[in-house]
PDB file of N, CA, C and O in Angstrom:
ATOM      1  N   LEU A   1     -14.170  33.872  47.555  1.00  0.00           N
ATOM      2  CA  LEU A   1     -13.420  33.303  48.576  1.00  0.00           C
ATOM      3  C   LEU A   1     -11.911  32.340  47.843  1.00  0.00           C
ATOM      4  O   LEU A   1     -10.780  32.451  48.316  1.00  0.00           O
ATOM      5  N   GLU A   2     -12.204  31.580  46.825  1.00  0.00           N
ATOM      6  CA  GLU A   2     -10.857  31.500  46.007  1.00  0.00           C
ATOM      7  C   GLU A   2     -10.082  32.094  45.889  1.00  0.00           C
ATOM      8  O   GLU A   2      -9.200  31.605  45.182  1.00  0.00           O
ATOM      9  N   ARG A   3      -9.851  33.292  46.357  1.00  0.00           N
ATOM     10  CA  ARG A   3      -8.652  34.297  46.232  1.00  0.00           C
ATOM     11  C   ARG A   3      -8.073  34.709  47.589  1.00  0.00           C
ATOM     12  O   ARG A   3      -7.124  35.477  47.746  1.00  0.00           O
ATOM     13  N   PHE A   4      -8.658  34.195  48.386  1.00  0.00           N
ATOM     14  CA  PHE A   4      -7.828  34.097  49.799  1.00  0.00           C
ATOM     15  C   PHE A   4      -6.784  33.523  49.946  1.00  0.00           C
ATOM     16  O   PHE A   4      -6.519  32.503  49.310  1.00  0.00           O
ATOM     17  N   VAL A   5      -5.953  34.077  50.839  1.00  0.00           N
ATOM     18  CA  VAL A   5      -4.358  33.557  50.795  1.00  0.00           C
ATOM     19  C   VAL A   5      -4.422  32.348  51.650  1.00  0.00           C
ATOM     20  O   VAL A   5      -3.390  31.705  51.843  1.00  0.00           O
ATOM     21  N   SER A   6      -5.784  31.910  52.290  1.00  0.00           N
ATOM     22  CA  SER A   6      -5.437  30.756  52.785  1.00  0.00           C
ATOM     23  C   SER A   6      -6.618  29.888  52.913  1.00  0.00           C
ATOM     24  O   SER A   6      -7.742  30.316  53.176  1.00  0.00           O
ATOM     25  N   THR A   7      -6.304  28.588  52.708  1.00  0.00           N
ATOM     26  CA  THR A   7      -7.937  27.576  52.453  1.00  0.00           C
ATOM     27  C   THR A   7      -8.552  27.882  53.827  1.00  0.00           C
ATOM     28  O   THR A   7      -9.703  28.293  53.679  1.00  0.00           O
ATOM     29  N   THR A   8      -8.143  27.817  55.224  1.00  0.00           N
ATOM     30  CA  THR A   8      -8.564  27.993  56.215  1.00  0.00           C
ATOM     31  C   THR A   8      -9.900  29.345  56.274  1.00  0.00           C
ATOM     32  O   THR A   8     -11.052  29.373  56.705  1.00  0.00           O
ATOM     33  N   ASN A   9      -9.051  30.282  55.637  1.00  0.00           N
ATOM     34  CA  ASN A   9     -10.307  31.632  55.677  1.00  0.00           C
ATOM     35  C   ASN A   9     -11.159  31.665  54.682  1.00  0.00           C
ATOM     36  O   ASN A   9     -12.105  32.452  54.662  1.00  0.00           O
ATOM     37  N   ALA A  10     -10.895  30.763  53.698  1.00  0.00           N
ATOM     38  CA  ALA A  10     -11.928  30.526  52.456  1.00  0.00           C
ATOM     39  C   ALA A  10     -13.305  29.953  52.969  1.00  0.00           C
ATOM     40  O   ALA A  10     -13.659  28.851  52.549  1.00  0.00           O
ATOM     41  N   VAL A  11     -13.934  30.503  53.675  1.00  0.00           N
ATOM     42  CA  VAL A  11     -15.119  30.065  54.285  1.00  0.00           C
ATOM     43  C   VAL A  11     -16.223  30.956  54.236  1.00  0.00           C
ATOM     44  O   VAL A  11     -15.936  31.946  54.911  1.00  0.00           O
ATOM     45  N   GLY A  12     -17.512  31.062  53.672  1.00  0.00           N
ATOM     46  CA  GLY A  12     -18.346  31.703  53.817  1.00  0.00           C
ATOM     47  C   GLY A  12     -19.749  31.312  54.067  1.00  0.00           C
ATOM     48  O   GLY A  12     -20.104  30.228  53.602  1.00  0.00           O
ATOM     49  N   VAL A  13     -20.755  32.145  54.843  1.00  0.00           N
ATOM     50  CA  VAL A  13     -21.949  31.463  55.186  1.00  0.00           C
ATOM     51  C   VAL A  13     -23.138  32.840  54.869  1.00  0.00           C
ATOM     52  O   VAL A  13     -23.055  34.043  55.115  1.00  0.00           O
ATOM     53  N   ARG A  14     -23.985  32.190  54.362  1.00  0.00           N
ATOM     54  CA  ARG A  14     -25.132  33.541  53.848  1.00  0.00           C
ATOM     55  C   ARG A  14     -26.516  32.980  54.593  1.00  0.00           C
ATOM     56  O   ARG A  14     -26.876  31.803  54.606  1.00  0.00           O
ATOM     57  N   LEU A  15     -27.062  33.874  55.083  1.00  0.00           N
ATOM     58  CA  LEU A  15     -28.471  33.805  55.692  1.00  0.00           C
ATOM     59  C   LEU A  15     -29.661  34.063  54.460  1.00  0.00           C
ATOM     60  O   LEU A  15     -30.111  35.177  54.193  1.00  0.00           O
ATOM     61  N   GLU A  16     -30.072  32.766  53.765  1.00  0.00           N
ATOM     62  CA  GLU A  16     -30.938  33.389  53.112  1.00  0.00           C
ATOM     63  C   GLU A  16     -32.457  33.583  53.600  1.00  0.00           C
ATOM     64  O   GLU A  16     -32.752  33.264  54.751  1.00  0.00           O
ATOM     65  N   ALA A  17     -33.255  34.017  52.872  1.00  0.00           N
ATOM     66  CA  ALA A  17     -34.478  34.880  53.063  1.00  0.00           C
ATOM     67  C   ALA A  17     -35.300  34.105  53.801  1.00  0.00           C
ATOM     68  O   ALA A  17     -36.000  34.639  54.661  1.00  0.00           O
ATOM     69  N   ASP A  18     -35.355  32.557  53.557  1.00  0.00           N
ATOM     70  CA  ASP A  18     -36.059  31.808  54.386  1.00  0.00           C
ATOM     71  C   ASP A  18     -35.514  30.964  55.556  1.00  0.00           C
ATOM     72  O   ASP A  18     -35.853  29.845  55.940  1.00  0.00           O
ATOM     73  N   ASP A  19     -34.459  31.921  56.073  1.00  0.00           N
ATOM     74  CA  ASP A  19     -33.576  31.423  57.155  1.00  0.00           C
ATOM     75  C   ASP A  19     -32.668  30.377  57.201  1.00  0.00           C
ATOM     76  O   ASP A  19     -32.040  30.050  58.208  1.00  0.00           O
ATOM     77  N   ARG A  20     -32.584  29.750  55.902  1.00  0.00           N
ATOM     78  CA  ARG A  20     -31.551  28.472  56.001  1.00  0.00           C
ATOM     79  C   ARG A  20     -30.206  29.382  55.453  1.00  0.00           C
ATOM     80  O   ARG A  20     -30.160  30.477  54.891  1.00  0.00           O
ATOM     81  N   LEU A  21     -29.081  28.381  55.896  1.00  0.00           N
ATOM     82  CA  LEU A  21     -27.733  28.816  55.726  1.00  0.00           C
ATOM     83  C   LEU A  21     -27.207  28.486  54.503  1.00  0.00           C
ATOM     84  O   LEU A  21     -27.522  27.361  54.115  1.00  0.00           O
ATOM     85  N   THR A  22     -26.524  29.108  53.806  1.00  0.00           N
ATOM     86  CA  THR A  22     -25.768  28.741  52.446  1.00  0.00           C
ATOM     87  C   THR A  22     -24.430  28.596  52.700  1.00  0.00           C
ATOM     88  O   THR A  22     -23.914  29.712  52.636  1.00  0.00           O
ATOM     89  N   LEU A  23     -23.478  27.595  53.004  1.00  0.00           N
ATOM     90  CA  LEU A  23     -22.319  27.751  53.389  1.00  0.00           C
ATOM     91  C   LEU A  23     -21.336  27.455  51.818  1.00  0.00           C
ATOM     92  O   LEU A  23     -21.657  26.580  51.014  1.00  0.00           O
ATOM     93  N   SER A  24     -20.405  28.167  51.675  1.00  0.00           N
ATOM     94  CA  SER A  24     -19.319  27.895  50.791  1.00  0.00           C
ATOM     95  C   SER A  24     -18.008  27.948  51.166  1.00  0.00           C
ATOM     96  O   SER A  24     -17.438  28.896  51.705  1.00  0.00           O
ATOM     97  N   ALA A  25     -17.556  26.895  50.861  1.00  0.00           N
ATOM     98  CA  ALA A  25     -16.123  26.675  51.278  1.00  0.00           C
ATOM     99  C   ALA A  25     -15.309  25.655  49.995  1.00  0.00           C
ATOM    100  O   ALA A  25     -15.322  24.436  49.826  1.00  0.00           O
ATOM    101  N   PRO A  26     -14.663  26.716  49.267  1.00  0.00           N
ATOM    102  CA  PRO A  26     -13.883  26.303  47.894  1.00  0.00           C
ATOM    103  C   PRO A  26     -13.012  25.277  48.177  1.00  0.00           C
ATOM    104  O   PRO A  26     -13.127  24.298  47.440  1.00  0.00           O
ATOM    105  N   PHE A  27     -12.279  25.230  48.930  1.00  0.00           N
ATOM    106  CA  PHE A  27     -11.313  24.250  49.697  1.00  0.00           C
ATOM    107  C   PHE A  27     -11.537  23.401  50.617  1.00  0.00           C
ATOM    108  O   PHE A  27     -10.589  22.836  51.163  1.00  0.00           O
ATOM    109  N   GLY A  28     -12.875  23.136  50.983  1.00  0.00           N
ATOM    110  CA  GLY A  28     -13.389  22.426  52.108  1.00  0.00           C
ATOM    111  C   GLY A  28     -13.309  22.733  53.437  1.00  0.00           C
ATOM    112  O   GLY A  28     -12.854  23.865  53.598  1.00  0.00           O
ATOM    113  N   LEU A  29     -13.607  22.090  54.576  1.00  0.00           N
ATOM    114  CA  LEU A  29     -13.533  22.400  55.854  1.00  0.00           C
ATOM    115  C   LEU A  29     -12.726  21.832  56.654  1.00  0.00           C
ATOM    116  O   LEU A  29     -12.746  22.180  57.835  1.00  0.00           O
ATOM    117  N   GLU A  30     -11.850  20.852  56.226  1.00  0.00           N
ATOM    118  CA  GLU A  30     -10.666  20.047  56.783  1.00  0.00           C
ATOM    119  C   GLU A  30     -10.040  20.678  57.558  1.00  0.00           C
ATOM    120  O   GLU A  30      -9.985  20.446  58.765  1.00  0.00           O
ATOM    121  N   ASP A  31      -9.375  21.731  56.866  1.00  0.00           N
ATOM    122  CA  ASP A  31      -8.039  22.701  57.501  1.00  0.00           C
ATOM    123  C   ASP A  31      -8.666  23.427  58.633  1.00  0.00           C
ATOM    124  O   ASP A  31      -8.127  23.422  59.739  1.00  0.00           O
ATOM    125  N   LEU A  32      -9.937  24.139  58.376  1.00  0.00           N
ATOM    126  CA  LEU A  32     -10.569  24.792  59.606  1.00  0.00           C
ATOM    127  C   LEU A  32     -10.837  23.904  60.527  1.00  0.00           C
ATOM    128  O   LEU A  32     -10.319  24.276  61.579  1.00  0.00           O
ATOM    129  N   PHE A  33     -11.492  22.732  60.671  1.00  0.00           N
ATOM    130  CA  PHE A  33     -11.854  21.708  61.706  1.00  0.00           C
ATOM    131  C   PHE A  33     -10.646  21.145  62.603  1.00  0.00           C
ATOM    132  O   PHE A  33     -10.754  20.844  63.792  1.00  0.00           O
ATOM    133  N   SER A  34      -9.177  21.030  61.631  1.00  0.00           N
ATOM    134  CA  SER A  34      -8.193  20.488  61.780  1.00  0.00           C
ATOM    135  C   SER A  34      -7.014  21.857  62.587  1.00  0.00           C
ATOM    136  O   SER A  34      -5.825  21.763  62.890  1.00  0.00           O
ATOM    137  N   LEU A  35      -7.837  22.859  62.703  1.00  0.00           N
ATOM    138  CA  LEU A  35      -6.881  24.174  63.154  1.00  0.00           C
ATOM    139  C   LEU A  35      -5.536  24.172  62.252  1.00  0.00           C
ATOM    140  O   LEU A  35      -4.494  24.434  62.852  1.00  0.00           O
ATOM    141  N   ARG A  36      -5.482  23.969  61.212  1.00  0.00           N
ATOM    142  CA  ARG A  36      -4.315  24.119  60.289  1.00  0.00           C
ATOM    143  C   ARG A  36      -4.720  25.152  59.288  1.00  0.00           C
ATOM    144  O   ARG A  36      -5.772  25.269  58.659  1.00  0.00           O
ATOM    145  N   LEU A  37      -3.407  26.021  59.294  1.00  0.00           N
ATOM    146  CA  LEU A  37      -3.441  26.938  58.201  1.00  0.00           C
ATOM    147  C   LEU A  37      -2.447  26.659  57.253  1.00  0.00           C
ATOM    148  O   LEU A  37      -1.256  26.451  57.484  1.00  0.00           O
ATOM    149  N   ARG A  38      -3.075  26.669  56.063  1.00  0.00           N
ATOM    150  CA  ARG A  38      -2.351  26.211  54.997  1.00  0.00           C
ATOM    151  C   ARG A  38      -2.564  27.528  53.710  1.00  0.00           C
ATOM    152  O   ARG A  38      -3.630  28.142  53.748  1.00  0.00           O
ATOM    153  N   PRO A  39      -1.930  27.760  53.040  1.00  0.00           N
ATOM    154  CA  PRO A  39      -1.909  28.530  51.897  1.00  0.00           C
ATOM    155  C   PRO A  39      -2.700  28.215  50.711  1.00  0.00           C
ATOM    156  O   PRO A  39      -2.552  27.033  50.399  1.00  0.00           O
ATOM    157  N   ASN A  40      -3.387  28.776  50.038  1.00  0.00           N
ATOM    158  CA  ASN A  40      -4.187  28.400  48.902  1.00  0.00           C
ATOM    159  C   ASN A  40      -3.157  28.239  47.841  1.00  0.00           C
ATOM    160  O   ASN A  40      -2.212  29.001  47.638  1.00  0.00           O
ATOM    161  N   PRO A  41      -3.471  27.095  47.154  1.00  0.00           N
ATOM    162  CA  PRO A  41      -2.383  26.611  46.502  1.00  0.00           C
ATOM    163  C   PRO A  41      -2.633  27.397  45.032  1.00  0.00           C
ATOM    164  O   PRO A  41      -1.860  27.022  44.150  1.00  0.00           O
ATOM    165  N   ASN A  42      -3.458  28.279  44.703  1.00  0.00           N
ATOM    166  CA  ASN A  42      -3.677  29.000  43.583  1.00  0.00           C
ATOM    167  C   ASN A  42      -3.140  30.325  43.694  1.00  0.00           C
ATOM    168  O   ASN A  42      -3.369  31.053  42.728  1.00  0.00           O
ATOM    169  N   ARG A  43      -2.337  30.916  44.845  1.00  0.00           N
ATOM    170  CA  ARG A  43      -2.055  32.203  45.119  1.00  0.00           C
ATOM    171  C   ARG A  43      -0.271  31.851  45.117  1.00  0.00           C
ATOM    172  O   ARG A  43       0.196  30.721  44.975  1.00  0.00           O
ATOM    173  N   PRO A  44       0.418  32.933  45.283  1.00  0.00           N
ATOM    174  CA  PRO A  44       1.711  33.102  45.285  1.00  0.00           C
ATOM    175  C   PRO A  44       1.855  33.118  47.083  1.00  0.00           C
ATOM    176  O   PRO A  44       0.999  33.626  47.808  1.00  0.00           O
ATOM    177  N   ALA A  45       3.050  32.488  47.557  1.00  0.00           N
ATOM    178  CA  ALA A  45       2.875  32.256  48.961  1.00  0.00           C
ATOM    179  C   ALA A  45       3.462  33.296  49.650  1.00  0.00           C
ATOM    180  O   ALA A  45       3.690  33.110  50.846  1.00  0.00           O
ATOM    181  N   GLU A  46       3.787  34.471  49.090  1.00  0.00           N
ATOM    182  CA  GLU A  46       4.330  35.633  49.850  1.00  0.00           C
ATOM    183  C   GLU A  46       3.125  36.259  50.504  1.00  0.00           C
ATOM    184  O   GLU A  46       3.416  36.716  51.610  1.00  0.00           O
ATOM    185  N   GLY A  47       1.791  36.430  50.146  1.00  0.00           N
ATOM    186  CA  GLY A  47       0.409  36.948  50.839  1.00  0.00           C
ATOM    187  C   GLY A  47       0.396  35.961  52.113  1.00  0.00           C
ATOM    188  O   GLY A  47       0.348  36.456  53.238  1.00  0.00           O
ATOM    189  N   PHE A  48       0.430  34.850  51.973  1.00  0.00           N
ATOM    190  CA  PHE A  48       0.326  33.854  53.081  1.00  0.00           C
ATOM    191  C   PHE A  48       1.765  34.040  54.155  1.00  0.00           C
ATOM    192  O   PHE A  48       1.454  34.078  55.346  1.00  0.00           O
ATOM    193  N   ARG A  49       2.779  34.118  53.958  1.00  0.00           N
ATOM    194  CA  ARG A  49       3.575  34.349  54.663  1.00  0.00           C
ATOM    195  C   ARG A  49       3.417  35.828  55.646  1.00  0.00           C
ATOM    196  O   ARG A  49       3.908  35.955  56.768  1.00  0.00           O
ATOM    197  N   ARG A  50       2.800  36.627  55.087  1.00  0.00           N
ATOM    198  CA  ARG A  50       2.544  37.872  55.485  1.00  0.00           C
ATOM    199  C   ARG A  50       1.245  37.557  56.711  1.00  0.00           C
ATOM    200  O   ARG A  50       1.086  38.156  57.775  1.00  0.00           O
ATOM    201  N   LYS A  51       0.717  36.827  56.347  1.00  0.00           N
ATOM    202  CA  LYS A  51      -0.543  36.775  57.042  1.00  0.00           C
ATOM    203  C   LYS A  51      -0.349  35.525  58.546  1.00  0.00           C
ATOM    204  O   LYS A  51      -1.116  35.375  59.498  1.00  0.00           O
ATOM    205  N   VAL A  52       0.673  34.963  58.307  1.00  0.00           N
ATOM    206  CA  VAL A  52       0.706  33.700  59.244  1.00  0.00           C
ATOM    207  C   VAL A  52       0.969  34.692  60.722  1.00  0.00           C
ATOM    208  O   VAL A  52       0.177  34.530  61.651  1.00  0.00           O
ATOM    209  N   SER A  53       1.978  35.588  60.851  1.00  0.00           N
ATOM    210  CA  SER A  53       2.092  36.128  61.973  1.00  0.00           C
ATOM    211  C   SER A  53       0.999  36.774  62.766  1.00  0.00           C
ATOM    212  O   SER A  53       0.817  36.639  63.976  1.00  0.00           O
ATOM    213  N   GLY A  54       0.222  37.566  61.843  1.00  0.00           N
ATOM    214  CA  GLY A  54      -1.058  38.333  62.545  1.00  0.00           C
ATOM    215  C   GLY A  54      -1.832  37.153  62.919  1.00  0.00           C
ATOM    216  O   GLY A  54      -1.928  37.110  64.145  1.00  0.00           O
ATOM    217  N   VAL A  55      -2.372  36.261  62.391  1.00  0.00           N
ATOM    218  CA  VAL A  55      -3.188  35.152  62.740  1.00  0.00           C
ATOM    219  C   VAL A  55      -2.762  34.270  63.858  1.00  0.00           C
ATOM    220  O   VAL A  55      -3.578  33.763  64.627  1.00  0.00           O
ATOM    221  N   LEU A  56      -1.434  34.084  63.946  1.00  0.00           N
ATOM    222  CA  LEU A  56      -0.917  33.048  65.082  1.00  0.00           C
ATOM    223  C   LEU A  56      -1.127  34.134  66.500  1.00  0.00           C
ATOM    224  O   LEU A  56      -1.324  33.664  67.621  1.00  0.00           O
ATOM    225  N   ALA A  57      -1.063  35.344  66.289  1.00  0.00           N
ATOM    226  CA  ALA A  57      -1.027  36.318  67.413  1.00  0.00           C
ATOM    227  C   ALA A  57      -2.367  35.903  67.902  1.00  0.00           C
ATOM    228  O   ALA A  57      -2.596  35.563  69.063  1.00  0.00           O
ATOM    229  N   ARG A  58      -3.190  35.950  66.989  1.00  0.00           N
ATOM    230  CA  ARG A  58      -4.852  35.485  67.700  1.00  0.00           C
ATOM    231  C   ARG A  58      -5.110  34.390  68.043  1.00  0.00           C
ATOM    232  O   ARG A  58      -5.698  34.267  69.118  1.00  0.00           O
ATOM    233  N   TRP A  59      -4.747  33.122  67.214  1.00  0.00           N
ATOM    234  CA  TRP A  59      -4.887  31.867  67.484  1.00  0.00           C
ATOM    235  C   TRP A  59      -3.521  31.101  67.580  1.00  0.00           C
ATOM    236  O   TRP A  59      -3.290  30.363  66.623  1.00  0.00           O
ATOM    237  N   PRO A  60      -2.623  31.147  68.523  1.00  0.00           N
ATOM    238  CA  PRO A  60      -1.636  30.420  68.594  1.00  0.00           C
ATOM    239  C   PRO A  60      -1.652  29.072  68.550  1.00  0.00           C
ATOM    240  O   PRO A  60      -0.623  28.431  68.338  1.00  0.00           O
ATOM    241  N   GLU A  61      -3.076  28.391  68.790  1.00  0.00           N
ATOM    242  CA  GLU A  61      -3.173  26.924  68.698  1.00  0.00           C
ATOM    243  C   GLU A  61      -2.874  26.171  67.286  1.00  0.00           C
ATOM    244  O   GLU A  61      -2.459  25.025  67.112  1.00  0.00           O
ATOM    245  N   LEU A  62      -3.249  27.279  66.225  1.00  0.00           N
ATOM    246  CA  LEU A  62      -3.038  26.935  65.036  1.00  0.00           C
ATOM    247  C   LEU A  62      -1.742  26.377  64.505  1.00  0.00           C
ATOM    248  O   LEU A  62      -0.714  27.045  64.615  1.00  0.00           O
ATOM    249  N   GLN A  63      -1.733  24.839  63.766  1.00  0.00           N
ATOM    250  CA  GLN A  63      -0.582  24.329  63.140  1.00  0.00           C
ATOM    251  C   GLN A  63      -0.679  24.961  61.613  1.00  0.00           C
ATOM    252  O   GLN A  63      -1.640  25.120  60.860  1.00  0.00           O
ATOM    253  N   VAL A  64       0.872  25.281  61.471  1.00  0.00           N
ATOM    254  CA  VAL A  64       0.902  26.157  60.073  1.00  0.00           C
ATOM    255  C   VAL A  64       1.540  25.201  59.391  1.00  0.00           C
ATOM    256  O   VAL A  64       2.405  24.476  59.881  1.00  0.00           O
ATOM    257  N   ALA A  65       0.990  25.139  57.789  1.00  0.00           N
ATOM    258  CA  ALA A  65       1.524  24.230  56.710  1.00  0.00           C
ATOM    259  C   ALA A  65       2.650  25.102  56.120  1.00  0.00           C
ATOM    260  O   ALA A  65       2.664  26.330  56.206  1.00  0.00           O
ATOM    261  N   ASP A  66       3.571  24.372  55.526  1.00  0.00           N
ATOM    262  CA  ASP A  66       4.617  25.140  54.810  1.00  0.00           C
ATOM    263  C   ASP A  66       3.787  25.794  53.450  1.00  0.00           C
ATOM    264  O   ASP A  66       2.912  25.307  52.735  1.00  0.00           O
ATOM    265  N   ALA A  67       4.416  27.010  53.437  1.00  0.00           N
ATOM    266  CA  ALA A  67       4.019  27.783  52.128  1.00  0.00           C
ATOM    267  C   ALA A  67       4.905  27.526  50.812  1.00  0.00           C
ATOM    268  O   ALA A  67       4.877  28.298  49.853  1.00  0.00           O
ATOM    269  N   ASP A  68       5.742  26.295  50.864  1.00  0.00           N
ATOM    270  CA  ASP A  68       6.235  26.271  49.701  1.00  0.00           C
ATOM    271  C   ASP A  68       6.033  24.800  48.709  1.00  0.00           C
ATOM    272  O   ASP A  68       6.503  24.752  47.572  1.00  0.00           O
TER     273      ASP A  68
END
């Protein structure tokens, strides 16, 4: 998850054997709940720029943060 190009997409949920859910969000959930697409600060911005147009085509209500 820490290698995803966007912090918004770096969220994982696992169903455990006892039916509990384990949530992993290394960058937190604020961007997800704010509908903000922000680049992963640990990755080069080129991958994020390529991803933006495809994501906005599916979710036009997202706000996109600068990749610089």
